[in-house]
C-alpha positions in Angstrom: -13.0 -9.6 -15.0 -11.5 -8.3 -11.7 -8.2 -6.5 -12.0 -5.1 -7.6 -10.0 -2.6 -5.5 -8.0 0.6 -6.3 -6.2 2.1 -4.5 -3.3 4.6 -4.5 -0.4 3.9 -4.3 3.3 7.0 -2.9 5.0 7.4 -3.6 8.7 9.9 -2.8 11.4 10.4 -3.4 15.1 10.5 -0.5 17.6 11.5 -2.0 20.9 8.8 -4.7 21.5 6.4 -3.0 19.1 5.7 -4.0 15.5 5.0 -1.2 13.1 3.9 -1.3 9.4 4.2 1.4 6.7 0.9 2.4 5.1 0.0 4.8 2.3 -2.9 7.3 2.2 -4.3 7.6 -1.3 -4.1 11.0 -2.9 -6.8 12.9 -4.7 -9.9 14.7 -3.6 -12.0 11.5 -3.1 -9.8 10.4 -0.2 -8.8 13.8 1.2 -11.2 13.7 4.2 -11.0 10.0 4.8 -8.7 8.4 7.4 -9.8 5.3 9.2 -10.3 2.5 6.8 -8.7 4.4 3.9 -5.0 3.6 4.1 -3.4 0.9 2.0 -0.2 -1.0 1.4 1.7 0.7 -1.5 0.4 -1.3 -4.5 -0.5 -1.0 -8.1 -2.0 -2.8 -11.0 -0.2 -5.7 -12.6 0.6 -5.3 -16.3 -0.2 -8.2 -18.7 2.3 -11.0 -18.2 4.2 -9.2 -15.4 5.6 -11.2 -12.5 3.5 -10.1 -9.4 6.6 -9.7 -7.1 8.3 -7.6 -9.8 5.1 -5.5 -10.1 5.0 -5.0 -6.3 8.6 -3.8 -6.2 8.0 -1.5 -9.2 4.8 0.0 -7.7 6.5 0.6 -4.4 9.2 2.6 -6.1 6.7 4.6 -8.2 4.4 5.3 -5.3 7.1 6.2 -2.7 10.3 7.0 -4.4 12.1 4.4 -2.2 13.9 1.3 -3.3 12.5 -1.7 -1.5 14.8 -4.1 0.4 15.3 -7.7 -0.7 14.0 -10.6 1.3 10.3 -10.5 0.5 8.0 -12.7 2.6 4.9 -13.9 0.6 1.7 -13.0 2.3 -0.6 -14.5 -0.3 -3.6 -12.7 -1.9 -6.7 -11.0 -0.7 -9.8 -9.9 -2.6 -11.1 -6.4 -2.0 -14.7 -5.3 -1.9 -14.8 -4.3 -5.6 -13.3 -7.6 -6.6 -9.7 -6.6 -7.1 -7.2 -9.2 -6.1 -4.2 -7.9 -4.3 -1.0 -10.1 -4.1 1.2 -9.0 -1.3 4.7 -9.5 0.3 6.1 -8.3 3.5 9.6 -6.7 3.7 11.5 -5.8 6.8 12.9 -2.3 6.2 13.2 0.9 8.1 12.9 4.1 6.2 12.0 7.7 6.9 8.7 8.4 5.2 9.2 12.2 5.3 11.3 11.9 2.1 8.8 10.0 0.0 7.7 11.2 -3.5 4.8 9.8 -5.4 3.8 9.6 -9.0 0.8 11.6 -10.0 -2.5 11.0 -11.9 -4.9 13.3 -13.6 -8.5 13.6 -12.8 -11.4 15.8 -13.8 -12.3 17.7 -10.5 -14.9 18.7 -9.6 -16.8 16.1 -11.7 -18.2 17.4 -14.9 -16.4 20.7 -14.5 -14.1 20.3 -17.5 -11.1 21.1 -15.3 -8.4 18.5 -14.9 -5.9 18.4 -12.1 -2.8 16.4 -11.2 -2.9 14.6 -7.9 -0.3 12.4 -6.1 -1.1 8.6 -6.1 -0.4 8.8 -2.4 -0.4 12.0 -0.3 1.0 10.5 3.0 3.2 7.6 4.0 3.3 6.8 7.7 4.4 4.1 10.2 1.7 2.7 12.4 1.8 0.3 15.4 0.1 -2.9 14.2 -2.9 -2.3 16.5 -3.5 1.2 15.1 -2.9 0.0 11.5 -5.9 -2.3 11.9 -8.3 0.7 12.1 -6.4 2.7 9.4 -6.1 0.1 6.6 -8.8 -0.8 4.1 -11.0 -3.5 5.7 -10.1 -6.2 3.2 -6.4 -5.5 3.6 -6.5 -6.1 7.3 -6.1 -9.8 6.5 -2.6 -8.9 5.3 -1.7 -7.8 8.9 -2.8 -11.2 10.2 -0.8 -12.9 7.5 2.3 -10.8 8.5 1.8 -11.9 12.1 1.5 -15.6 11.1 4.6 -15.4 8.8 6.7 -13.9 11.6 5.6 -16.5 14.1 6.5 -19.3 11.6 9.9 -17.9 10.8 
């Protein structure tokens, strides 16, 4: 059974340019990856949890910021590994330099017996929508399209 996650895609306007906030995953596996590695801040749904409440909780845990109200539903996408991601867009401007992320533990290097603590995300950055398309995980690029459609229909 595939797991499910929920997350928020923050966006802002800079002049005539639309920007989105993306998170780079922490840990040694992602350290040298850039294009196609970034994600919306998201996390796993707990049993019985409301997906929007989970998206807001995960955003706080992964960034240290309180998300704004007024979430716009973007629907769901399925990632390559089968995980379903439920997403909402939020118009909010914040300074990513002040983010703080929860950590996770991992044996690294593999089979070394050494465990280290790593941040869930190691970078949080605003990208123009055109640049975000090359930065975001391929399956999540559909969320950028859904954001554009939602903004055109509002």
